[in-house]
Phi, psi and omega in degrees: 000332181296320180292325179294317180296318182293323177293325177296318179292325175295320178296317178296324177297315178296319179296320179293322177294317179294319179296320178295316179300311183295319182293326177284319182296319180282348179083019179288328176226161179282165185297314182294317179295320177295321179293318183290308182293318178298321178294320179295314181294314181296320179294321177297317181293319178293325176299313179295321176299315182294323177293322179290338177278357176092014178283159177287169184295315181294316179295321179296320180293316181295315179296318182296313181294316182292311182290317181297314182289315184298308183293323180291317179296320177298315179296320180292319178296317177298317181296318180289326177296311180292331176292321178291325182276357181292135178284125181292139179280133178292148179292143180290130180284142177284133182285323178209155177261353179275134179294152179294142181290143175261183186297319182296322179293322179292320181292315182290325180287327180285331180278335180280334180275344185273000000 
C-alpha cells in the first residue's frame, strides 16, 4: 500500500505542474499568482510524497519546499516565455457590415422585381 500512495502523489505532483503551466500559458492567471499558488500546491504534494516514503519531518519539509518551488518556478517561467513569444493572431475581418437578409426581405425583393 505504501508504493501506491507514493505513486499517487507523484501523479498529483505532475498534474499540478501541468495545470500551473497551462493556466499561465493561456493567461488565465498572472505569472506571480501562478508561481505562488503552484508552489504551495506542489510543495504540499511533495511533502505528502516524502512522508509516505518514510522520510523524517524535517527532511520532508526541506525536500517539499525545494522541489515544489524549483519545478513550479521553472514551469511558470517557461509558460510566460512561450506566451510572450507567441505570434498574435490577426483579428478576423468582417466580411460585410450589412446584415444578412432574412426570409421577409427575400420574399419582398423577389416579388417587386417580377
